[in-house]
N, C-alpha and C positions, 0 to 999 in steps of 0.2 A: 776679816777679822774685826773684833769689837770687844774692845776694853774697855771697860764700864770703871773697872774696881779691881783691887786686889787680886779677891778667888778668881775672877774672871785672867787673871793675868797667870798669874799660876797656871791656870786650865789647858789655857792656849798653849801657856812654855811646853805641859807636855804632852800638848798632842804634836809636838812637831818634828819631823824626822830624823835629828840630831838631837844626840840630850843636851840641854842650855845650864847653865850657871849665871845665876843671878849677877849681878853686880849694884851694890846698894851706894851709894855715896849721902852720909847724909849732911844737910846743911841751915843755918843757920841766919837770919835780915843781919844786917848791921848799918851803918851808916857808911858811905865811900868817904876817904880821906876825901878831905876839899871840902865838904858838902855843902851845899850853897840853901839860907834861911829854909827856902821853899821843901828842898828833898828833905830838909828837921823835920820839918811841920808832917810833911805825907809820911813819912818815918812814924815817928811818936802818932799819927792816926793810921797805924797800921798797915798803912798801903805805900810801902817806899821802899828805898833800902837797896843791900844787894844781896845774895844768896851768896855764902861764905862756909867753904865747905869743913866741916867741923870731924869727921870720920869717913872710912870708905870702907866697906866688905866685900864678897863673894859669898857666894854659899851656892850648895849645889840643889838640884830640887828638892830631893829627898832629905833636907837640909833644912826645910821650910817648915811652917805648920799655917796659920792664923794671921791678920796683921797685927794683931793684939798682941803676940809673940817674940812679934822683930820688935815693936818697942818696949817689949818688955825688956828682952836682950841689948840693947841699945842705953839703957837707963841704967841696966848695969856695969855701960859702959863708963856710965858717971857726965858724958856729952850731952849739953844737952842742942835739942835741934827741932825742929820749924818743917820742910819739907826735908823726905828720902827725894830725890830722883835715882831711875831703875831704868838698867836695862839687863837685856839679853842676850849672853855669848857660846855660840851654838858650839859641839864639837861639830867632830870629825870619825868619818869611818866607824860612827857607833862609839865615838870615846869620849867619856866628857873631858873640856877640858880644866887645867891642872891649876892652881891658885897660883900657882908661879906663872902661870899663863896670863892670868885673868889679871895680874900686878899692872901689866901695860897700859891696858885696857881701862883701867878705874885709874890710873895715871891721865890717858888721853879724857876719863870724862873728868877726873877732878879742874885741867887745866881750861876744859870746853864752856864748865857750868863759868870758873870764874870768869872770861871773859862773857860771860851769857849768849852762849852758842845751846840752846840748852831745847833745843823745838825735837831733837832725833829721840830725847830721853821723858818716859814718862811719871810722872809726879807727883807724888803722895802728903796729905795732910798728916796729922798726927790720929786724927782719927780715921786715916784709909780712905779720904776721899779726894780719886783725883784731883790734882789742879790743875789747870787751862790758865797760861801766861798769854796774854798781849799785847 
């Protein structure tokens, strides 16, 4: 499975044997508490900081359009963000996971992001470009 953009993600999710609900956590970079001068300098140069969750949501595949639709919907929520993390939650026996079921998984995503454990999620910037972290 090679996902290089948001459209690939949606295509791949639609090809799965079980229905998929997508989970989104929108984040904004911030300086950590007790940051050093070097961290401050890197942050202001656009290369540092911690990603702080601002809002999250879940969507069934049939509720999703292209990436610009996702950006517009998030803009209407009034929260600024720079990176969105995405995960898929698979259904069982042909049944789509409910929004209620997704809440525990969203909470896990938020906690993982706050702890810097992000390797299992896809990440996109506001332009819809896939972001790789080193």
